[in-house]
C-alpha positions, -999 to +999 in steps of 0.1 A: -384+145+102-362+125+078-365+087+080-331+071+086-323+036+076-301+021+105-287-005+081-274+024+058-261+044+088-242+012+098-228+008+064-216+045+061-200+042+095-181+011+085-170+026+051-158+060+068-138+041+095-102+048+090-108+074+063-093+109+060-118+126+042-152+118+025-166+143-001-194+138+009-209+115+036-246+126+028-239+117-009-225+082+001-255+077+023-279+086-006-261+064-031-261+035-008-298+039-001-305+041-039-284+010-045-304-009-018-338+002-032-329-006-069-307-036-063-280-020-086-245-020-071-224+011-069-193+013-091-164+018-068-132+028-086-095+031-077-066+034-100-030+023-096-001+033-120+022+004-126+054+023-117+071-005-097+069-042-098+058-050-062+031-039-038+036-035+000+010-030+028+008+006+022-006-001-013-032-024+002-049+003+025-070+013-004-075-023-015-088-032+020-114-005+019-124-017-017-128-052-003-152-038+022-174-024-005-173-058-022-184-075+009-215-051+008-223-062-026-208-034-047-189-036-080-152-028-078-132-015-108-095-018-105-080+006-129-045-001-142-031+033-152-010+020-181-016+053-201-012+077-170+020+058-161+036+073-193+033+107-175+039+096-139+018+109-111+034+142-099+017+140-065+042+146-037+070+150-061+096+180-061+107+172-096+095+157-128+093+119-128+115+100-152+092+083-178+089+045-179+091+026-211+059+009-224+077-025-217+084-016-181+048-005-176+035-037-192+055-061-170+046-041-138+010-042-148+011-079-149+026-083-113+000-058-101-029-075-114-017-108-098-010-092-064-043-072-059-063-104-058-045-114-026-069-087-012-097-082-037-123-107-045-116-118-082-153-126-088-164-092-077-136-071-095-133-058-130-099-048-142-097-021-167-066-003-183-071+034-188-053+032-221-088+018-234-104+052-233-074+076-231-057+064-263-087+070-284-089+105-271-062+116-297-048+150-299-081+168-303-096+151-273-066+159-251-069+197-261-106+197-253-098+180-219-072+206-211-096+233-218-117+223-188-092+236-161-071+266-158-034+269-148-044+288-117-066+261-105-038+236-112-014+258-091-038+254-061-024+220-058+001+220-031+031+202-048+028+223-079+024+255-058+057+247-040+076+238-072+063+271-089+072+291-058+108+275-056+113+278-095+115+242-099+105+232-134+068+218-140+065+201-173+032+208-193+024+173-195+023+169-157-008+193-156-026+168-177-021+140-151-051+151-128-075+156-158-066+121-172-071+105-139-104+124-136-114+113-171-112+077-158-141+085-136-161+098-164-153+068-187-164+045-159-194+065-145-179+060-111-201+063-080-173+062-056-134+067-061-109+059-034-073+070-030-046+079-006-049+112+012-023+127-011-046+120-040-074+144-028-067+171-055-068+146-083-100+128-069-119+162-066-110+170-103-129+138-112-161+152-094-157+184-115-153+166-148-183+143-140-205+172-133-192+189-164-202+158-184-236+157-169-230+129-145-237+126-109-204+135-092-186+106-075-181+103-038-144+108-029-129+086+000-093+092+009-073+069+032-043+076+052-007+069+041+004+040+061+034+045+084+062+022+080+072-006+105+096+017+123+070+043+133+068+050+170+045+070+194+062+105+203+046+128+226+012+111+221+016+113+182+023+083+160+054+094+141+073+079+112+079+080+075+052+064+053+059+028+043+085+027+014+106+001-001+135+026-004+135+033+033+134-004+042+103+000+066+079-020+045+062-054+045+060-067+008+030-085-004+051-111-021+076-115+007+080-150+022+056-158+051+079-159+081+097-126+071+062-109+068+052-125+103+085-112+120+082-077+105+047-073+118+056-087+152+084-061+154+061-031+151+052-011+182+019-018+202+007+018+191+013+012+155-005-023+157-038-006+163-031+017+132-024-015+111-056-032+126-077-003+118-063+001+080-056-035+071-077-060+091-108-074+079-123-070+114-150-044+117-144-012+135-164-025+164-144-057+167-111-037+167-124-014+193-135-042+215-100-058+211-082-027+219-104-022+251-096-056+262-059-052+258-062-020+278-080-038+305-053-064+306-078-091+294-058-097+264-020-096+261-011-070+233+015-095+219-015-120+213-034-093+195-002-085+173+003-123+167-034-125+156-028-096+132+003-111+117-014-145+113-045-127+095-022-107+071+001-136+062-029-159+057-043-131+032-012-131+010-001-169+014-029-188+028-039-204+061-014-232+060+016-209+053+005-185+081+003-214+107+038-225+095+051-190+098+036-185+134+055-216+145+087-205+129+084-170+142+077-182+178+106-206+176+131-176+169+113-154+194+115-181+223+153-185+215+156-147+217+174-146+185+152-120+169+132-106+199+150-073+192+162-075+157+193-053+149+187-031+120+217-033+095+221-015+061+245-025+035+254-011+001+254-031-031+261-026-067+232-032-092+245-068-098+242-076-061+264-085-031+270-119-017+255-128+016+290-136+031+302-101+022+270-086+036+276-104+069+311-091+071+301-055+061+274-055+087+297-068+115+277-100+120+308-120+109+344-111+115+353-119+080+339-132+046+358-165+054+340-170+087+307-162+071+312-188+044+323-213+068+291-209+089+271-210+058+288-244+049+281-257+084+243-247+080+244-221+108+231-192+086+193-187+080+176-163+057+140-160+066+129-193+078+153-212+054+186-225+062+211-216+034+234-243+021+255-220-001+263-184-005+234-164-019+232-131-037+215-100-021+201-072-045+195-036-038+160-033-023+161-066-005+152-066+032+162-100+047+159-112+084+192-131+087+203-154+116+240-161+120+247-188+144+226-191+176+231-156+190+233-131+163+202-121+141+195-088+122+172-073+096+195-065+067+184-037+043+203-036+010+205-003-006+220+009-040+257+018-039+262+054-048 
């Protein structure tokens, strides 16, 4: 009979909590046991292409699981996909991505590496750029890499299959993307790779390339795509689009503390447990116990949600900022100015739109003149700050705005067509 180590079983259970798929759990247990016996930490890898400047809570789902590996003593490698970003990940796309310039990639990469350490432990994280090993491949190396996979196998990937069936163009360089991401695992000799559930195909290619290179295949862990703040339970199923800045249903890592706090407080109770499971540092046992206590009416769900908001704001801004945001949010909620935030959307050109005009366009003010007068009187707040003069709102902004004592809304600014 196989001798099982209860400590390893516990670690496997913690690491699998909240995941969509593990390829494979026995391999993970074996690698953890070997690491414990030898004292050599596992190499845990995840890659992020710097295709945008800011991260939101959806991006931190994978980072939170990586943090759990760090807490168990393993080595995390955060891969900045500065080379693969030149192609753009075709995952989930119905058309070819527009390429970014090297300068855009560089600037985005700088913000990524600053923001990830709001979740990851810097002392236990190695940051690598995949241009380090992909640039030296050269033309010959790319040809050899391309020879390791067939077109038919690439077309097994769901998004490629759909585009091929609908006669939507697929550029040859897009077929290279899964191979280049997989080569990252070979270069790093990764033991475990994490990614979103939509990344499964790419991550499994990594296992195949490692096996072809004579390495032990990595364990693949995929995480669910986090639902946006507007998701609701419908017929017993949590329903809603994934968190996205373009949809305005996101909580940004760099947003100001009170705005983060209020957004988290606005989510449904059902969604709260999803966020606890995927984002909280609490163990699965602790989350399960808290959920049971809420169900038994021993804990008010609002208090549980407040604790979650406080934890996440503290992660991104520190304990002091979280405490201040808690006070500001509760003040607003007590005054019933944002207990049920109205959702407003306003269009703006690339150069932006003044707050006064936005207040008029959303119907919060009767005219721009009234809005400017209220701003001058100090009766308009953006987040937890009273504005003393008109400010500019840019496409992509999502602002909680209070106009006078009775009117409050979350204004989402979208690009003008």
